[in-house]
C-alpha positions as CSV (number, residue, x, y, z in Angstrom):
1,M,37.2,-34.8,4.3
2,I,33.6,-34.2,5.4
3,N,32.5,-35.1,8.9
4,I,29.0,-35.4,10.2
5,C,28.9,-33.4,13.5
6,D,25.2,-34.0,14.3
7,Y,22.3,-35.7,12.5
8,R,18.7,-36.5,13.3
9,G,16.2,-37.9,10.9
10,H,15.0,-40.5,8.4
11,I,15.6,-40.5,4.7
12,R,12.8,-42.1,2.7
13,N,14.1,-42.3,-0.8
14,W,17.3,-44.0,0.2
15,H,17.1,-46.7,-2.4
16,E,17.1,-44.1,-5.2
17,L,19.8,-42.1,-3.6
18,C,22.1,-45.1,-2.9
19,S,21.8,-45.9,-6.6
20,E,22.4,-42.3,-7.8
21,L,25.3,-41.7,-5.4
22,S,26.9,-45.2,-5.8
23,I,26.4,-46.2,-2.1
24,D,26.1,-49.7,-1.0
25,S,22.4,-50.2,-0.2
26,C,23.3,-53.2,2.2
27,L,24.8,-50.8,4.7
28,S,23.0,-50.4,8.1
29,R,20.5,-47.5,8.2
30,E,23.0,-45.3,10.2
31,E,25.9,-46.0,7.8
32,R,23.9,-45.5,4.6
33,E,22.2,-42.3,5.8
34,N,25.6,-40.9,6.8
35,E,26.9,-41.8,3.3
36,I,23.9,-40.3,1.6
37,I,24.2,-37.0,3.4
38,I,27.9,-36.7,2.6
39,G,27.5,-37.9,-0.9
40,A,24.5,-35.6,-1.6
41,Y,26.5,-32.6,-0.2
42,K,29.5,-33.4,-2.5
43,K,27.2,-33.7,-5.5
44,W,24.6,-31.0,-5.0
45,G,25.9,-28.7,-2.2
46,R,23.3,-26.2,-1.0
47,E,20.7,-27.8,-3.3
48,M,21.0,-31.2,-1.8
49,A,17.6,-31.0,0.0
50,D,15.9,-30.8,-3.3
51,H,16.8,-34.5,-3.8
52,I,15.9,-35.8,-0.4
53,Y,12.5,-36.9,0.9
54,G,12.1,-37.4,4.6
55,M,12.8,-35.8,7.9
56,F,16.2,-34.4,8.7
57,A,18.5,-31.8,10.3
58,F,22.2,-32.0,10.4
59,A,25.6,-30.3,10.6
60,L,28.6,-31.2,8.5
61,F,32.2,-29.9,8.7
62,D,34.2,-29.7,5.5
63,T,37.8,-29.9,6.6
64,D,39.1,-29.0,3.2
65,E,37.2,-25.7,3.1
66,N,37.2,-25.3,6.9
67,K,33.5,-24.7,6.7
68,Y,30.4,-25.8,8.5
69,F,27.3,-26.7,6.5
70,C,24.0,-27.2,8.3
71,L,20.6,-28.0,6.8
72,R,17.0,-28.3,8.1
73,D,14.3,-30.1,6.2
74,H,11.5,-28.3,4.3
75,F,8.9,-28.4,7.0
76,G,11.1,-28.4,10.1
77,T,10.2,-31.8,11.4
78,K,13.6,-32.0,13.1
79,P,14.9,-29.1,15.2
80,F,18.3,-27.3,14.6
81,Y,19.9,-24.6,16.7
82,Y,23.0,-22.4,16.5
83,Y,24.8,-19.9,18.6
84,I,27.8,-17.6,17.9
85,T,30.2,-17.2,20.9
86,K,31.8,-13.9,21.9
87,D,35.1,-15.1,20.3
88,N,33.1,-15.8,17.0
89,R,32.8,-19.6,17.1
90,L,29.8,-21.5,15.9
91,L,28.0,-23.9,18.4
92,C,25.2,-25.9,16.8
93,G,23.2,-29.0,16.9
94,T,19.8,-30.6,16.9
95,N,19.6,-30.1,20.7
96,I,19.9,-26.9,22.7
97,S,21.6,-29.0,25.4
98,R,24.4,-29.8,23.0
99,I,25.1,-26.1,22.8
100,I,24.6,-25.3,26.5
101,G,27.3,-27.8,27.4
102,Q,30.0,-26.3,25.2
103,E,32.7,-23.8,26.1
104,G,31.8,-20.2,25.2
105,F,28.1,-20.5,25.8
106,A,26.6,-17.9,28.2
107,K,23.2,-18.9,29.5
108,E,20.9,-15.9,29.6
109,L,17.1,-15.7,29.4
110,N,15.6,-14.0,26.3
111,V,12.8,-12.3,28.2
112,D,11.3,-10.9,25.0
113,M,10.2,-14.4,24.0
114,L,7.9,-14.5,27.0
115,Q,5.8,-11.8,25.4
116,I,5.4,-13.9,22.2
117,Y,4.8,-17.1,24.3
118,M,1.9,-15.6,26.2
119,T,0.0,-15.2,23.0
120,L,1.1,-18.3,21.0
121,T,1.8,-20.8,23.8
122,Y,4.9,-21.9,21.9
123,V,8.2,-20.5,20.7
124,A,7.7,-19.2,17.2
125,G,10.2,-17.8,14.7
126,E,14.0,-18.0,14.8
127,D,14.6,-16.8,18.3
128,T,14.4,-19.0,21.4
129,F,14.2,-18.4,25.2
130,F,18.0,-18.6,25.4
131,K,19.5,-15.3,24.4
132,G,21.6,-15.8,21.3
133,V,20.4,-19.3,20.6
134,K,18.5,-19.3,17.3
135,K,16.6,-21.8,15.3
136,L,17.7,-22.6,11.8
137,M,14.2,-22.2,10.2
138,P,12.6,-24.9,8.0
139,G,13.8,-24.8,4.4
140,H,17.0,-23.1,5.2
141,W,20.7,-23.9,5.1
142,L,23.6,-22.4,7.1
143,E,27.3,-22.0,6.3
144,F,29.9,-20.8,8.7
145,R,33.5,-20.2,7.5
146,D,36.3,-18.0,8.9
147,G,33.9,-16.4,11.4
148,V,31.3,-15.5,8.8
149,L,27.8,-16.7,9.1
150,N,25.7,-17.1,5.9
151,I,22.1,-18.4,5.9
152,G,20.0,-19.0,2.9
153,R,16.5,-20.3,2.1
154,Y,16.3,-23.2,-0.3
155,W,12.5,-23.8,-0.2
156,T,9.4,-21.7,0.2
157,P,5.9,-23.0,0.3
158,T,4.2,-21.9,-2.9
159,F,0.5,-22.2,-3.9
160,K,-0.8,-22.3,-7.5
161,P,-4.4,-23.4,-7.5
162,D,-5.4,-25.6,-10.4
163,D,-9.1,-25.5,-11.3
164,S,-9.0,-28.2,-14.0
165,K,-9.5,-31.2,-11.7
166,S,-12.6,-32.6,-10.0
167,L,-13.0,-33.5,-6.3
168,D,-12.7,-37.2,-7.2
169,E,-9.5,-36.6,-9.2
170,W,-7.9,-34.7,-6.3
171,A,-8.9,-37.5,-4.0
172,D,-7.4,-40.1,-6.4
173,E,-4.1,-38.2,-6.5
174,I,-3.9,-38.0,-2.7
175,H,-4.6,-41.7,-2.3
176,E,-2.2,-42.9,-5.1
177,T,0.6,-40.6,-3.8
178,L,0.2,-41.8,-0.2
179,K,0.2,-45.4,-1.5
180,S,3.5,-44.7,-3.3
181,I,5.1,-43.1,-0.2
182,F,4.3,-45.8,2.3
183,P,6.8,-48.4,1.1
184,E,9.5,-45.8,1.8
185,V,8.4,-44.9,5.3
186,K,10.1,-48.0,6.9
187,D,12.5,-50.8,5.9
188,D,11.3,-54.3,5.4
189,N,13.1,-55.5,8.5
190,E,11.4,-52.8,10.7
191,V,8.2,-53.3,12.6
192,A,6.0,-50.3,13.3
193,E,2.9,-49.6,15.2
194,S,0.6,-46.6,14.6
195,F,-0.9,-43.9,16.8
196,L,-4.6,-43.8,16.6
197,S,-7.1,-41.1,17.7
198,G,-10.8,-40.8,16.7
199,G,-9.9,-38.6,13.7
200,V,-9.5,-39.3,10.0
201,D,-5.7,-38.5,9.7
202,S,-4.5,-41.3,12.1
203,S,-7.2,-43.6,10.9
204,Y,-6.1,-43.2,7.2
205,V,-2.5,-43.6,8.1
206,L,-3.3,-46.8,10.0
207,A,-5.4,-48.1,7.1
208,M,-2.7,-47.5,4.6
209,S,0.1,-48.9,6.7
210,D,1.3,-52.5,7.5
211,A,1.0,-51.8,11.3
212,K,-0.6,-54.7,13.2
213,R,-1.1,-52.7,16.4
214,A,-2.5,-49.2,17.1
215,D,-1.9,-47.1,20.2
216,S,-4.2,-44.6,21.7
217,C,-4.7,-42.4,24.9
218,G,-7.8,-42.5,26.9
219,Y,-9.4,-40.9,29.9
220,D,-11.9,-41.9,32.6
221,E,-13.9,-38.8,31.6
222,E,-16.0,-40.2,28.8
223,R,-16.8,-37.0,27.0
224,F,-13.1,-36.4,26.4
225,D,-12.2,-40.0,25.6
226,E,-11.6,-40.8,21.9
227,S,-10.1,-44.2,22.6
228,R,-13.6,-45.8,22.4
229,I,-14.0,-44.5,18.8
230,A,-10.4,-45.5,18.1
231,S,-11.1,-49.1,19.3
232,K,-13.9,-49.4,16.8
233,T,-11.5,-48.3,14.0
234,A,-8.9,-50.7,15.1
235,E,-11.4,-53.5,15.2
236,L,-12.6,-52.6,11.7
237,L,-9.0,-52.7,10.4
238,N,-8.3,-55.9,12.2
239,V,-5.4,-54.6,14.3
240,E,-4.6,-54.9,18.0
241,H,-5.3,-51.9,20.1
242,S,-3.5,-50.6,23.2
243,V,-4.9,-47.7,25.3
244,A,-2.9,-45.7,27.7
245,N,-5.3,-44.5,30.3
246,I,-4.2,-41.0,31.4
247,Q,-4.7,-40.2,35.0
248,P,-4.5,-36.5,36.2
249,K,-1.8,-37.3,38.8
250,D,0.4,-38.8,36.1
251,F,-0.3,-35.8,33.9
252,F,0.9,-33.3,36.4
253,D,3.8,-35.4,37.7
254,I,5.4,-35.6,34.2
255,V,5.2,-31.8,33.4
256,P,8.8,-31.1,34.6
257,F,10.1,-34.0,32.5
258,V,8.3,-32.7,29.4
259,M,9.5,-29.1,29.8
260,Y,13.1,-30.1,30.4
261,N,13.2,-32.5,27.4
262,M,11.3,-30.0,25.2
263,E,14.2,-27.6,25.9
264,Q,11.7,-24.7,25.3
265,P,8.4,-24.1,27.2
266,L,5.3,-25.4,25.4
267,G,1.8,-24.5,26.5
268,D,0.1,-27.1,24.5
269,A,-1.5,-29.4,27.0
270,S,-1.7,-32.2,24.5
271,A,2.1,-32.5,24.7
272,I,1.8,-33.9,28.2
273,V,-0.7,-36.6,27.1
274,F,1.4,-37.3,24.0
275,T,4.5,-37.9,26.2
276,L,2.6,-40.4,28.4
277,G,1.4,-42.1,25.2
278,C,4.9,-42.3,23.9
279,K,6.1,-43.8,27.2
280,A,3.4,-46.5,27.1
281,T,4.0,-47.2,23.4
282,A,7.8,-47.5,23.8
283,E,7.2,-50.4,26.1
284,H,6.4,-52.6,23.2
285,T,7.8,-50.9,20.1
286,K,10.5,-48.5,19.1
287,L,8.9,-47.3,15.9
288,C,5.5,-45.7,15.4
289,Y,3.5,-43.9,12.6
290,S,1.7,-40.7,13.3
291,G,-0.6,-38.5,11.2
292,E,0.7,-34.9,11.5
293,G,0.6,-32.5,8.5
294,A,-2.8,-33.1,6.9
295,D,-4.7,-30.5,8.8
296,E,-2.4,-27.6,7.8
297,F,-2.0,-28.9,4.2
298,F,-5.6,-29.7,3.4
299,G,-7.7,-27.3,5.6
300,G,-8.4,-29.4,8.6
301,Y,-9.1,-26.8,11.3
302,N,-12.6,-25.6,12.0
303,M,-11.4,-22.0,12.1
304,Y,-10.5,-22.3,8.4
305,R,-14.2,-22.3,7.6
306,N,-14.2,-18.6,8.6
307,A,-11.3,-17.7,6.3
308,E,-13.4,-15.8,3.7
309,R,-15.1,-13.8,6.4
310,Y,-11.8,-12.7,7.7
311,G,-10.6,-11.6,4.3
312,E,-7.8,-9.0,4.2
313,N,-8.1,-8.5,8.0
314,L,-6.1,-11.7,8.5
315,K,-2.8,-9.9,8.2
316,T,-3.8,-7.7,11.2
317,F,-4.4,-10.5,13.6
318,Y,-3.9,-14.1,12.4
319,V,-0.6,-15.4,13.8
320,G,-1.4,-19.1,13.8
321,N,-3.5,-21.7,15.4
322,T,-3.4,-20.2,18.9
323,N,-3.9,-16.7,20.1
324,I,-4.8,-16.7,23.7
325,M,-3.7,-13.4,25.1
326,K,-4.0,-9.9,23.7
327,E,-1.5,-7.1,24.0
328,D,-3.5,-5.1,26.6
329,E,-3.7,-8.1,28.9
330,K,0.1,-8.8,28.5
331,L,0.8,-5.2,29.3
332,R,-1.0,-5.6,32.7
333,I,0.5,-9.0,33.5
334,L,4.2,-8.8,32.4
335,K,6.9,-7.0,34.4
336,H,8.8,-6.4,31.2
337,Y,6.7,-5.4,28.2
338,D,8.1,-4.0,24.9
339,P,5.4,-2.6,22.6
340,N,7.7,-3.4,19.6
341,V,7.7,-7.2,20.3
342,L,4.5,-8.3,18.6
343,P,3.5,-11.8,17.4
344,I,2.1,-10.4,14.2
345,N,5.7,-9.3,13.2
346,L,6.7,-12.9,13.0
347,V,4.3,-13.6,10.1
348,K,4.4,-10.4,8.0
349,Y,6.8,-12.0,5.5
350,I,4.3,-14.9,5.0
351,Y,1.5,-12.5,4.1
352,D,3.9,-10.8,1.7
353,E,4.6,-14.2,0.1
354,T,0.9,-15.0,-0.2
355,E,-0.3,-11.6,-1.5
356,G,-3.1,-12.1,-3.9
357,L,-4.0,-15.6,-2.7
358,D,-7.3,-16.5,-1.0
359,P,-7.7,-16.2,2.8
360,L,-7.7,-19.9,3.5
361,T,-4.4,-20.3,1.7
362,K,-2.9,-17.5,3.8
363,M,-4.1,-19.0,7.0
364,S,-2.8,-22.5,6.0
365,D,0.6,-21.0,5.1
366,V,1.0,-19.3,8.4
367,D,0.3,-22.5,10.2
368,I,2.6,-24.5,8.0
369,Q,5.5,-22.2,8.5
370,I,4.9,-21.2,12.1
371,W,2.6,-23.5,14.1
372,L,3.8,-26.8,12.7
373,E,7.5,-26.0,13.3
374,G,7.1,-24.3,16.7
375,D,4.5,-26.6,18.3
376,I,3.5,-29.8,16.5
377,Y,6.8,-31.1,15.1
378,L,8.8,-29.9,18.1
379,N,6.5,-31.9,20.4
380,V,6.6,-35.0,18.2
381,D,10.4,-35.0,17.9
382,K,11.4,-34.1,21.4
383,M,9.0,-36.2,23.4
384,S,9.3,-39.3,21.3
385,T,13.0,-39.1,21.5
386,A,12.9,-38.6,25.3
387,C,10.8,-41.7,25.6
388,G,12.9,-43.9,23.4
389,L,10.5,-44.0,20.5
390,E,10.9,-43.0,16.9
391,I,8.0,-41.5,15.0
392,R,7.6,-41.2,11.3
393,M,4.9,-39.0,9.7
394,P,3.9,-40.3,6.2
395,L,1.5,-37.3,5.6
396,T,4.3,-34.8,6.1
397,D,6.0,-35.1,2.7
398,R,6.7,-32.7,-0.1
399,R,4.8,-34.9,-2.5
400,I,1.7,-34.7,-0.3
401,F,2.2,-30.9,0.1
402,D,2.6,-30.5,-3.7
403,I,-1.0,-31.8,-4.1
404,A,-2.3,-29.4,-1.4
405,S,-0.4,-26.5,-3.0
406,R,-2.2,-27.0,-6.3
407,M,-5.6,-27.8,-4.8
408,P,-8.3,-25.0,-4.9
409,S,-9.6,-24.1,-1.4
410,K,-13.1,-25.2,-2.3
411,Y,-11.9,-28.8,-2.1
412,K,-10.3,-28.2,1.3
413,V,-13.2,-26.5,3.1
414,N,-16.9,-26.0,2.4
415,D,-19.9,-25.1,4.4
416,E,-20.4,-28.6,5.7
417,T,-17.0,-30.0,6.4
418,N,-13.2,-29.5,6.3
419,K,-10.5,-31.5,4.5
420,V,-13.0,-32.4,1.8
421,A,-10.7,-33.9,-0.7
422,F,-8.5,-35.6,1.9
423,R,-11.6,-37.2,3.6
424,T,-12.8,-38.3,0.2
425,A,-9.4,-40.0,-0.4
426,A,-9.6,-41.6,3.1
427,A,-13.0,-43.0,2.3
428,K,-11.4,-45.3,-0.2
429,V,-10.2,-47.4,2.7
430,L,-12.4,-46.3,5.5
431,P,-16.1,-46.2,6.1
432,D,-17.7,-42.8,5.7
433,E,-18.5,-42.6,9.4
434,I,-14.8,-42.5,10.1
435,A,-13.6,-40.6,7.0
436,F,-16.1,-37.8,7.5
437,R,-16.3,-37.8,11.3
438,K,-16.3,-34.2,12.7
439,K,-12.9,-33.0,13.8
440,L,-12.5,-32.9,17.6
441,G,-8.7,-32.3,17.9
442,F,-6.4,-33.9,20.5
443,I,-8.6,-33.0,23.5
444,V,-7.4,-33.2,27.1
445,P,-9.5,-32.9,30.3
446,I,-7.1,-30.3,31.5
447,R,-9.8,-27.6,31.8
448,I,-11.3,-29.9,34.5
449,W,-8.1,-31.2,36.2
450,L,-6.5,-27.8,36.5
451,A,-9.2,-26.6,38.8
452,D,-9.1,-29.6,41.0
453,E,-7.4,-28.9,44.4
454,R,-6.0,-32.4,44.4
455,Y,-3.8,-31.7,41.5
456,N,-3.1,-27.9,41.2
457,A,-1.1,-27.3,44.3
458,D,2.1,-26.8,42.3
459,V,0.3,-24.4,40.0
460,R,-0.9,-22.3,42.9
461,N,2.5,-22.3,44.6
462,K,4.3,-21.2,41.5
463,F,1.8,-18.4,40.8
464,R,2.6,-17.0,44.3
465,S,6.4,-17.6,44.1
466,D,9.3,-15.1,44.0
467,M,10.3,-16.8,40.8
468,A,7.0,-15.8,39.2
469,A,7.3,-12.3,40.6
470,Q,10.4,-11.8,38.4
471,F,8.2,-11.8,35.3
472,F,4.6,-11.3,36.3
473,D,2.4,-9.1,38.4
474,L,1.3,-11.7,40.9
475,D,-2.0,-10.0,41.7
476,E,-2.9,-10.1,38.0
477,I,-2.0,-13.8,37.3
478,N,-3.6,-15.0,40.5
479,A,-6.7,-13.1,39.6
480,I,-6.8,-15.1,36.3
481,F,-6.2,-18.3,38.2
482,D,-8.9,-17.5,40.8
483,D,-11.3,-16.6,38.0
484,Y,-10.6,-19.9,36.3
485,V,-11.1,-22.0,39.5
486,G,-14.2,-20.0,40.2
487,G,-15.8,-21.2,37.1
488,N,-14.4,-19.3,34.0
489,S,-13.0,-22.4,32.4
490,D,-12.0,-20.5,29.3
491,N,-9.0,-19.1,31.3
492,W,-7.4,-22.5,31.6
493,R,-5.1,-21.9,28.6
494,K,-3.8,-18.7,30.2
495,V,-3.1,-20.4,33.5
496,W,-1.5,-23.4,31.8
497,T,0.7,-21.2,29.5
498,I,2.0,-19.2,32.5
499,Y,2.6,-22.4,34.5
500,T,4.5,-24.3,31.8
501,F,6.8,-21.3,31.4
502,L,7.5,-21.3,35.1
503,V,8.1,-25.0,35.2
504,W,10.5,-24.7,32.3
505,Y,12.3,-21.7,33.8
506,E,12.8,-23.6,37.1
507,E,14.3,-26.6,35.2
508,Y,16.8,-24.5,33.3
509,F,17.6,-21.4,35.4
510,V,16.9,-22.4,39.0
511,K,17.8,-26.1,39.4
512,R,20.7,-26.0,37.0
């Protein structure tokens, strides 16, 4: 007998799989997905993920073979963790809290991770802040039998540029593929809304979907507020539009909730806004679309336009989308510093895999394998779940990635813009002023709010605390904070990254 121990996800091609695996397609979603997972394991074993489109992570126990089998999807949209006890038992699941609560778990801080975190602002690679708790990485399976752990990789992003197509042909392929994916993203009896910013990704998703309502976040600070642009997009597409107006007090008040439910510290300030947006959206729907994936697949970040200039030097410094603190600064700040614990070590295997490819492809692959998993997808999954909302990401799909993996970099980034082919595809259903709008990112007024004495009292208190003194030189971190408050707004990321770690540590190692 095969039992599902834990599962999190959504299987898109369930119609096809029900037919192939002789499963009743009239079952409820939960029943049919359980049957699909068990049936796919019986038929294809370790290769089962090759046959599934969607978002998933799960653990099975095969009673006949006395074996655990665990699997995480290709891109890591859903988390999965495991831990081996001293008496050689496997604890695993899609939540760290599931592991912490079991007999045999010894809670201990992995202090080395702080060194990585201070550069990246998120937990990258297979290790976590809990010593011994590891992530099953994207595209990997895990087996555990008779005390023996075996982990394998079933999928690796590969890139084979095809120069035979024109820009318009690539745009057509993107558009037609996305059109074919959308009917799978939800069932006929489900009603979904769609997150909407001022950018092309969420606008394209909304335009291609059947959503009748869009949801945005906005601020009183007009120069940070994209909701006004989003409102125009919603009006153009004839859908209702809801805006959650984010106030600084609400932003700071919810930080402990975010860090606890994230289960790992995350120094991405947009995660706090995203959580507030999820809370507001969950008041009127339980299902929402979101546009993650296109930036990394199709060259969406402005830094990608410098790829050729970086050239072979990339492998010496590029560790992903964020890099806020250098080693010499961490050496001054941290009480425990190990010169062998370097962020660049986490991505060396990716540069080996992309040897001979162009610099943009190398940068994209680092972000696909490290940044998406460690920051973006973690945030989307953990915070939506904590708020009672389910999010599905149509652009994160192997069929979409397959196009990006074959597309030459000249159709991703040029001197004028980024995501060239993707924007050209979006322009089939959006006006050019939306499809080709300059990328702003998910901006937050945190660089202003964090310096405001009305809101930063907890930050200041934690920076002076005995708790902080366990990890940081207090004079050094308070000098950074004072420099920031004094006008060096570029330091806000360093302040926020230190603060979010301290909030997380308090939640898991002081309060509990």
